[in-house]
C-alpha positions in Angstrom: -26.9 -14.7 79.2 -28.8 -15.6 76.1 -28.6 -19.4 75.6 -29.1 -18.9 71.9 -25.4 -17.6 71.6 -24.4 -21.3 72.1 -26.8 -22.7 69.4 -25.1 -24.5 66.5 -26.9 -24.0 63.2 -28.3 -27.0 61.4 -26.0 -26.3 58.5 -22.9 -26.3 60.7 -24.0 -29.5 62.4 -24.6 -31.2 59.1 -21.2 -30.2 57.7 -19.4 -31.3 60.8 -21.2 -34.7 60.8 -20.7 -35.1 57.1 -17.0 -34.5 57.4 -16.7 -36.9 60.3 -18.6 -39.6 58.6 -16.6 -39.1 55.4 -13.3 -39.4 57.2 -14.4 -42.5 59.1 -15.7 -44.1 55.9 -12.4 -43.4 54.2 -10.4 -45.0 57.0 -12.6 -48.2 56.7 -11.8 -48.6 53.0 -9.2 -51.2 51.9 -5.9 -49.7 50.6 -6.6 -50.8 47.0 -10.0 -49.0 47.0 -8.5 -45.8 48.5 -5.9 -45.9 45.8 -8.5 -46.2 43.0 -10.4 -43.2 44.5 -7.3 -41.1 44.5 -6.5 -42.1 40.9 -10.0 -41.1 39.9 -9.8 -37.8 41.8 -6.4 -37.1 40.2 -7.8 -37.7 36.7 -10.9 -35.5 37.3 -8.8 -32.7 38.8 -6.3 -32.8 36.1 -9.0 -32.1 33.6 -10.8 -29.5 35.7 -7.7 -27.5 36.8 -6.2 -27.4 33.3 -5.3 -23.8 32.6 -6.4 -22.6 36.1 -4.3 -21.2 38.9 -1.3 -23.1 40.1 -2.5 -22.9 43.7 -4.5 -26.1 43.1 -1.5 -28.1 41.8 -0.4 -29.3 45.2 -3.7 -31.1 45.6 -2.9 -33.1 42.4 0.5 -34.0 43.9 -1.2 -35.3 47.1 -3.7 -37.4 45.2 -0.8 -38.9 43.1 1.1 -39.6 46.3 -1.8 -41.2 48.2 -2.7 -43.3 45.1 0.6 -45.1 45.6 0.3 -45.8 49.3 0.1 -49.5 50.1 -0.3 -50.6 46.5 2.0 -51.3 43.5 1.1 -50.4 39.9 3.4 -52.0 37.4 4.5 -49.4 34.9 2.5 -46.7 36.5 3.3 -43.1 35.7 1.9 -41.9 39.1 5.4 -41.3 40.6 6.4 -39.1 37.6 3.1 -37.2 37.8 3.6 -36.7 41.6 7.1 -35.4 41.0 5.9 -33.0 38.3 3.2 -31.5 40.5 5.5 -31.1 43.5 7.9 -29.3 41.3 5.2 -27.0 40.0 3.9 -26.4 43.5 7.4 -25.5 44.7 8.0 -23.0 41.9 4.5 -21.5 42.6 5.2 -21.1 46.3 8.6 -19.5 45.5 6.9 -17.0 43.1 4.5 -16.0 45.9 7.5 -15.6 48.3 6.1 -18.4 50.5 9.7 -19.4 51.1 9.2 -22.0 53.9 6.7 -24.0 51.8 8.8 -23.7 48.7 11.8 -24.9 50.6 10.0 -28.0 51.9 8.6 -28.8 48.5 12.0 -28.5 46.7 13.5 -30.8 49.3 10.7 -33.3 48.5 11.7 -33.1 44.8 15.3 -33.8 45.7 14.4 -36.8 47.8 11.8 -38.2 45.3 12.8 -41.7 44.0 11.7 -40.7 40.5 13.9 -37.6 40.4 16.8 -37.6 37.9 20.3 -36.2 38.9 19.3 -33.1 36.9 16.1 -32.8 39.0 18.1 -33.2 42.2 20.6 -30.5 41.3 17.9 -28.1 40.5 15.9 -28.9 43.6 18.8 -28.8 46.0 19.9 -25.4 44.5 16.5 -23.9 44.8 16.1 -25.3 48.4 19.5 -23.7 49.2 18.3 -20.4 47.9 15.1 -20.6 49.9 17.0 -21.5 53.1 19.2 -18.5 52.5 16.1 -16.3 52.1 15.0 -17.5 55.4 18.3 -16.8 57.1 19.4 -20.4 57.4 23.0 -20.0 56.4 24.3 -23.5 57.3 21.4 -25.3 55.7 21.7 -23.2 52.6 25.4 -23.9 52.2 24.8 -27.6 52.8 22.1 -27.9 50.1 24.1 -25.9 47.5 27.2 -28.0 48.2 25.2 -31.2 47.9 24.0 -30.0 44.5 27.5 -29.3 43.3 28.8 -32.6 44.7 26.3 -34.5 42.6 28.6 -33.9 39.7 26.1 -33.1 37.0 27.5 -32.9 33.4 25.0 -30.1 32.6 27.3 -27.1 32.5 24.5 -24.6 32.8 23.0 -26.3 35.9 26.4 -26.5 37.6 27.2 -22.9 36.7 23.8 -21.7 38.2 24.5 -23.6 41.4 28.0 -22.2 41.7 26.7 -18.7 41.2 24.3 -19.1 44.1 26.9 -20.6 46.4 29.4 -17.9 45.3 27.0 -15.1 46.1 26.3 -16.8 49.5 30.0 -16.8 50.2 30.2 -13.1 49.2 27.3 -12.2 51.5 29.0 -13.9 54.5 32.3 -12.2 53.5 34.3 -15.4 52.6 35.7 -13.6 49.5 38.3 -16.2 48.4 35.6 -18.9 48.2 33.2 -16.5 46.5 35.9 -15.7 43.8 36.6 -19.4 43.3 33.0 -20.4 42.8 32.1 -17.4 40.6 35.2 -17.7 38.4 34.4 -21.4 37.8 30.8 -20.6 37.1 31.9 -17.9 34.6 34.1 -20.4 32.8 31.3 -23.0 32.6 28.8 -20.5 31.3 31.2 -19.4 28.6 31.8 -23.0 27.6 28.0 -23.6 27.5 27.7 -20.4 25.4 25.0 -19.3 27.9 25.1 -15.5 27.8 22.6 -15.0 30.6 24.6 -17.2 33.1 27.8 -15.6 31.9 26.3 -12.2 32.7 25.2 -13.3 36.2 28.6 -14.9 37.0 30.6 -12.0 35.8 28.3 -9.4 37.4 28.5 -11.2 40.8 32.2 -11.6 40.5 32.5 -7.9 40.0 30.5 -7.2 43.2 33.2 -9.2 45.1 36.0 -7.1 43.6 34.4 -3.6 43.7 33.9 -3.0 47.4 36.8 -0.6 47.8 37.1 0.8 44.3 36.7 4.5 43.4 34.1 5.5 40.8 36.5 5.4 37.9 37.7 1.9 38.8 34.2 0.6 39.1 33.1 2.0 35.8 36.0 0.2 34.1 35.3 -3.0 36.0 31.7 -3.1 35.0 32.2 -2.2 31.4 32.2 -5.8 30.1 29.1 -6.5 32.3 27.2 -3.6 30.7 28.3 -4.7 27.2 26.8 -8.2 27.7 23.7 -6.8 29.4 23.0 -4.5 26.5 23.8 -7.2 24.0 21.1 -9.5 25.3 18.7 -6.7 26.5 18.8 -7.5 30.2 17.5 -4.4 31.9 17.6 -6.0 35.3 21.4 -6.5 35.0 21.8 -3.0 33.8 19.9 -1.8 36.9 22.1 -3.8 39.2 25.2 -2.5 37.5 24.0 1.1 37.8 23.5 0.5 41.5 27.0 -0.8 42.0 28.4 2.2 40.1 26.3 4.5 42.2 27.6 3.0 45.5 31.2 3.6 44.2 30.3 7.3 43.5 29.0 7.4 47.1 32.3 6.0 48.5 34.0 8.8 46.5 31.6 11.3 48.0 30.2 12.3 44.6 26.7 12.6 46.0 25.0 14.0 42.9 26.5 11.3 40.7 25.7 8.6 43.2 22.0 9.7 43.4 21.7 9.7 39.6 23.0 6.2 39.3 21.1 4.8 42.2 17.8 6.3 41.1 18.2 4.9 37.6 19.1 1.5 39.2 15.9 1.5 41.4 13.8 2.5 38.4 15.1 -0.3 36.2 15.0 -2.9 39.0 11.4 -2.0 39.9 10.3 -2.3 36.2 12.1 -5.7 36.1 10.3 -6.9 39.3 13.6 -7.5 41.1 12.5 -6.6 44.5 15.6 -8.0 46.3 18.1 -5.8 44.5 15.6 -2.9 44.5 15.6 -3.1 48.3 19.4 -3.1 48.5 19.6 0.0 46.3 17.0 1.8 48.3 19.1 1.1 51.4 22.1 2.5 49.5 20.1 5.6 48.6 19.3 5.9 52.3 23.0 5.9 53.1 23.5 8.6 50.5 20.9 10.9 52.1 22.3 10.2 55.5 25.9 11.0 54.6 25.5 13.9 52.1 26.7 17.2 53.3 24.9 19.5 50.8 21.3 20.7 51.2 19.1 20.7 54.3 20.6 18.2 56.8 17.3 17.4 58.6 15.5 17.0 55.3 18.2 14.6 54.0 17.9 12.5 57.2 14.1 12.3 56.8 14.6 11.1 53.2 17.1 8.6 54.4 14.5 7.3 56.9 12.0 6.8 54.2 14.4 5.0 51.9 15.4 2.6 54.8 11.7 2.0 55.6 10.9 1.2 51.9 13.9 -1.2 51.8 12.6 -3.0 54.9 9.1 -3.2 53.5 10.4 -4.9 50.3 12.5 -7.4 52.3 9.5 -8.3 54.5 7.4 -8.8 51.3 10.1 -11.2 50.0 10.5 -13.0 53.4 14.2 -12.3 53.1 15.8 -11.9 56.6 19.5 -11.7 55.6 20.6 -8.1 55.0 17.5 -6.8 56.7 19.9 -5.6 59.4 21.4 -3.1 56.9 18.4 -0.8 56.6 17.6 -1.4 60.3 21.0 -0.1 61.2 20.4 2.8 58.8 17.2 3.7 60.6 19.1 3.5 64.0 21.8 5.9 62.7 19.4 8.3 61.0 17.2 8.6 64.1 20.2 9.1 66.3 21.4 11.9 64.1 17.9 13.4 64.2 18.1 13.3 68.0 15.4 10.6 68.3 17.3 8.4 70.6 14.6 6.0 71.9 13.7 5.2 68.2 17.3 4.8 67.4 17.8 2.3 70.2 14.7 0.4 69.1 16.0 -0.1 65.6 19.5 -1.0 66.7 18.1 -3.7 68.9 15.9 -5.0 66.1 19.0 -5.2 63.9 20.8 -7.1 66.6 18.0 -9.6 66.9 17.8 -10.2 63.2 21.6 -10.6 62.8 21.8 -13.1 65.7 18.9 -15.0 64.2 20.5 -15.5 60.8 24.1 -15.5 61.9 25.2 -12.4 60.0 28.5 -11.1 61.5 28.6 -8.0 59.4 25.0 -7.1 60.5 25.8 -8.1 64.1 28.8 -5.9 64.4 27.0 -2.9 62.8 24.0 -3.4 65.2 26.4 -3.4 68.2 28.0 -0.3 66.8 24.7 1.5 66.4 23.5 0.5 69.9 26.8 1.7 71.5 26.6 5.0 69.6 23.1 5.7 70.9 24.1 4.8 74.4 27.1 7.1 74.1 24.7 9.9 72.8 22.5 9.2 75.9 25.5 9.8 78.2 25.6 6.1 79.2 29.3 5.8 78.7 29.9 2.6 80.7 27.1 0.8 78.7 28.5 2.1 75.4 32.0 0.8 76.2 30.5 -2.6 77.2 28.4 -2.7 74.0 31.3 -1.8 71.7 33.4 -4.5 73.5 30.7 -7.1 73.2 30.3 -6.3 69.5 34.0 -6.7 68.8 34.1 -10.1 70.7 31.0 -11.2 68.8 32.7 -10.7 65.4 36.4 -11.1 66.3 36.7 -14.5 64.6 34.7 -13.5 61.5 35.9 -12.0 58.3 33.9 -8.8 58.9 36.9 -6.6 59.0 35.1 -3.3 58.4 32.9 -3.6 61.5 35.8 -4.8 63.6 37.7 -1.6 62.6 34.6 0.5 63.3 34.1 -1.0 66.8 37.8 -0.6 67.8 37.8 3.0 66.5 34.7 3.7 68.5 36.3 2.3 71.6 39.4 4.4 71.0 37.4 7.6 70.7 35.3 6.8 73.7 38.4 6.1 75.9 40.1 9.2 74.6 37.0 11.3 75.5 37.4 10.1 79.1 41.2 10.7 79.2 42.0 7.0 79.2 44.8 7.6 76.7 46.6 4.2 77.2 43.5 2.1 76.4 42.5 4.5 73.6 45.9 4.1 72.0 45.7 0.3 72.3 42.3 0.2 70.5 43.4 2.7 67.9 46.6 0.8 67.2 44.6 -2.5 66.7 42.2 -0.7 64.4 45.0 0.7 62.3 46.7 -2.7 62.1 43.5 -4.3 60.8 42.9 -1.5 58.4 46.4 -1.8 57.0 45.6 -5.4 55.9 42.5 -4.3 53.8 42.3 -2.8 50.4 40.3 0.2 51.7 42.9 3.0 51.6 40.4 5.5 53.0 39.8 3.5 56.1 43.5 2.9 56.5 44.2 6.6 56.3 41.4 7.4 58.7 42.6 4.9 61.4 46.2 6.2 61.1 44.9 9.8 61.7 42.9 8.5 64.7 46.0 6.8 66.1 48.2 9.9 65.5 45.6 12.1 67.3 45.5 9.8 70.3 49.3 9.5 70.5 49.4 13.3 70.6 46.8 13.3 73.4 44.3 15.2 71.1 40.6 14.5 70.8 39.9 12.7 67.5 38.3 14.8 64.7 34.9 13.9 63.3 36.3 12.6 60.0 38.3 10.0 62.0 35.1 8.1 62.9 34.0 5.0 61.0 31.7 5.1 58.0 29.2 3.4 60.3 29.0 6.6 62.5 
């Protein structure tokens, strides 16, 4: 072996020794002298970084922090400068979707002794949003609640925080709490005469109320939202609203209308740079192509696969784990319908892993459903029954009613296919009872047909399966 491969260049050796000597010399300096050096470095960097990239701002915050270690400057503005630079660094990290760094920095702002109550409300709210992006539901809820409990008199700040907590409640299917927070936020935004927050509060409140509405009902519901959005020229809000209307058209099986609204939504959201909602609408477009009955079925399924993949790519770019299970389950379903069972199982298991990681009951139940469905398609009926049962037990205590109904319906169909009519009837009865308590009349009617078929000892028809099928 050539000994020269182990040679260290003179330049590398110099740099190593230089850094070592520098660090040792720094440690030998008295605290007061270290502090003066950091103040000097801070002042030089403030001048040299003026107008440059925000990526260098964190270094300013660190110099301001280290300048205060072990010394006291009467009347010094160093704490205020440190706080300002931490805040700028947090906003910069969030803008680059470096969510974990942004989360830690916002929490430093909230804990900073120079932070005002207004600073703390903002910082705790932003930290809560970042925790939610990272799938940390409990921490997100804790930070948002702490911000609200600070009792700020700034109506706009409180409204913003209530909107974020309300949408978190919506996402975890705690609808009563979501309505409470969003309604209060709407009232505060109107009192503050803040049209932008009023639009956000009203729009999100509508998303809580529209989940089982037909297309006509949703268009009426969102009419005030569209009015405000057009009044203030908010194309992003118009894009979100178009998407919600498109999903109602999809529920009504108006595929052409749904595609028109969803494509317009995606176009507006892309132009506005709203990657999160664009990802959700791409996933909804994938659902449309998977479910539509017109056109070439295989081509529609391939289009669905592409939409789901595009949605996942955007969520990965954002670092947003929650709701990633939705397009993953879509990929599992589309690949199963294409006959690509190993691929389907892979995506179902990925969805299961993500849902368990972030504590998403809706995603968890959907992932178990898809995994059971692919096992059923593979002829592994015992495994499928076990998977559906595990899925139901995993979400039984959650408010995810739709997936509970889907899993019970799947179990009923599976038992019926094996001639186990007694257990099939028990599962179908439980599914119908759950469906009767929801506002979704279509699911209620479908589960009643399923129960009636099984009571008559007839194999359930295809349209008696869940929407997750």
